[in-house]
BAVEX-272259 format. One line per 5 residues: number of its first residue (from 1); their letters; for each residue x, y, z of C-alpha. Coordinates in steps of 0.5 Angstrom, whole numbers. Example, Ala and Ser with C-alpha at 12.3 -4.5 7.8 and 13.67 -1.06 7.14 Angstrom:
1> as> 25 -9 16 | 27 -2 14
//
This chain:
1> xxxxx> -11 -142 -146 | -9 -135 -144 | -13 -130 -149 | -13 -123 -147 | -16 -118 -152
6> xxxxx> -12 -116 -157 | -13 -109 -155 | -12 -110 -148 | -5 -113 -150 | -1 -107 -148
11> xxxxx> -5 -106 -142 | -3 -114 -140 | 4 -112 -142 | 5 -106 -137 | 2 -110 -132
16> xxxxx> 8 -115 -132 | 7 -122 -129 | 5 -120 -122 | 3 -124 -117 | -4 -128 -117
21> xxxxx> -7 -127 -111 | -15 -129 -113 | -18 -134 -117 | -25 -132 -120 | -28 -138 -123
26> xxxxx> -35 -138 -128 | -40 -143 -126 | -44 -146 -132 | -39 -149 -137 | -33 -149 -132
31> xxxxx> -35 -152 -126 | -42 -156 -129 | -44 -157 -135 | -52 -155 -136 | -58 -157 -141
36> xxxxx> -64 -152 -142 | -67 -158 -146 | -67 -162 -140 | -72 -157 -136 | -76 -156 -143
41> xxxxx> -78 -163 -144 | -79 -164 -137 | -84 -158 -137 | -87 -161 -144 | -89 -167 -141
46> xxxxx> -92 -165 -135 | -96 -160 -139 | -98 -163 -145 | -94 -158 -149 | -88 -159 -154
51> xxxxx> -81 -158 -152 | -80 -152 -157 | -86 -149 -154 | -83 -149 -147 | -77 -147 -150
56> xxxxx> -79 -141 -154 | -84 -139 -147 | -78 -139 -142 | -72 -137 -147 | -74 -134 -153
61> xxxxx> -74 -127 -152 | -71 -122 -147 | -75 -126 -141 | -69 -130 -139 | -64 -124 -139
66> xxxxx> -69 -120 -135 | -69 -126 -130 | -61 -127 -130 | -60 -119 -129 | -65 -119 -123
71> xxxxx> -71 -116 -126 | -75 -122 -124 | -75 -126 -118 | -76 -133 -118 | -83 -133 -117
76> xxxxx> -84 -127 -122 | -81 -132 -128 | -85 -138 -126 | -91 -134 -127 | -89 -131 -133
81> xxxxx> -88 -138 -136 | -94 -141 -133 | -98 -135 -137 | -94 -136 -143 | -96 -143 -143
86> xxxxx> -103 -143 -140 | -101 -148 -135 | -101 -148 -128 | -95 -152 -125 | -94 -150 -118
91> xxxxx> -88 -146 -116 | -84 -152 -112 | -85 -157 -117 | -83 -152 -123 | -77 -150 -118
96> xxxxx> -74 -157 -118 | -75 -158 -126 | -72 -151 -128 | -66 -152 -123 | -64 -159 -124
101> xxxxx> -60 -159 -131 | -53 -158 -128 | -47 -164 -128 | -41 -163 -125 | -34 -163 -128
106> xxxxx> -31 -168 -123 | -24 -165 -126 | -25 -158 -125 | -27 -160 -117 | -21 -163 -116
111> xxxxx> -17 -157 -119 | -21 -152 -115 | -20 -156 -109 | -12 -156 -110 | -12 -148 -111
116> xxxxx> -17 -147 -105 | -10 -149 -101 | -6 -143 -103 | -12 -138 -106 | -18 -135 -104
121> xxxxx> -23 -137 -110 | -29 -133 -112 | -35 -135 -116 | -37 -130 -122 | -43 -132 -125
126> xxxxx> -49 -130 -130 | -55 -134 -126 | -62 -133 -123 | -65 -134 -116 | -67 -141 -118
131> xxxxx> -61 -144 -121 | -57 -140 -116 | -61 -143 -110 | -61 -150 -113 | -54 -151 -114
136> xxxxx> -52 -148 -107 | -56 -154 -104 | -54 -159 -109 | -47 -158 -111 | -42 -159 -105
141> xxxxx> -36 -156 -109 | -39 -149 -108 | -37 -149 -101 | -29 -148 -103 | -31 -141 -105
146> xxxxx> -30 -135 -101 | -35 -130 -105 | -41 -131 -110 | -42 -125 -115 | -48 -127 -119
151> xxxxx> -51 -123 -124 | -59 -123 -121 | -56 -120 -115 | -51 -115 -118 | -56 -113 -123
156> xxxxx> -51 -114 -129 | -49 -120 -133 | -42 -121 -137 | -39 -118 -141 | -42 -111 -137
161> xxxxx> -36 -108 -133 | -40 -108 -127 | -40 -115 -125 | -32 -116 -125 | -32 -109 -121
166> xxxxx> -36 -112 -116 | -31 -118 -116 | -25 -113 -115 | -29 -108 -110 | -30 -114 -106
171> xxxxx> -23 -117 -106 | -19 -110 -105 | -15 -113 -111 | -12 -109 -117 | -14 -113 -123
176> xxxxx> -7 -115 -124 | -7 -119 -118 | -13 -123 -120 | -15 -129 -125 | -21 -130 -128
181> xxxxx> -23 -137 -132 | -29 -137 -136 | -32 -141 -142 | -34 -136 -147 | -29 -131 -150
186> xxxxx> -33 -125 -150 | -33 -126 -142 | -26 -126 -142 | -25 -121 -146 | -29 -117 -141
191> xxxxx> -25 -119 -135 | -19 -117 -139 | -21 -110 -141 | -21 -109 -133 | -14 -111 -133
196> xxxxx> -16 -118 -130 | -12 -124 -133 | -17 -128 -137 | -16 -135 -138 | -21 -139 -143
201> xxxxx> -23 -146 -140 | -23 -151 -145 | -21 -157 -141 | -19 -157 -133 | -12 -159 -136
206> xxxxx> -11 -153 -140 | -13 -148 -135 | -9 -152 -130 | -3 -151 -135 | -5 -143 -137
211> xxxxx> -6 -142 -129 | 1 -145 -128 | 4 -140 -134 | 1 -134 -130 | 5 -136 -124
216> xxxx> 0 -139 -120 | 2 -145 -116 | -2 -151 -116 | -1 -156 -110
//
């Protein structure tokens, strides 16, 4: 459902309905589901470690955040995980293990392809060099997007206002002309604070209904 922050309500009311001219979508949880345990179990089998050890090494502290905010390259991240596990899995093998954790949500793809007939589409995602590189090659749906605003390139993760402002900067549009779809309440609240219409993803059908209520025409 459409869920602007309570303290952003006055701002949204002042904007009025407005004409939506850009659709901005998150990736994980909206376009694809994902499961870090798939990677952890693969690497555990490969290294003889427990899956919980891999989880702690790869995701247990600030390491993943540093990776997704662009402080570490893919090879930097790989080296650090290997050092923590005292393992020696080649980067190319690690890349595929770490990247292949996503499953497309078909109905979201159908909705985005329909929207693409009338609106430009931007992807805005917290992600890292390996995941983004992997899905660019393996998720054909990403070809519908005109721009990719990704955290490791911007150097900021949602709900940091810098990542939303980068989307607005590239589009040349005010927030009132854009709608952002994300599965996490904190992320849509971050968008709403900048005057962007915000829809929290629960299902593709619910998103389609909420977009229609905002005046989005879905062919």
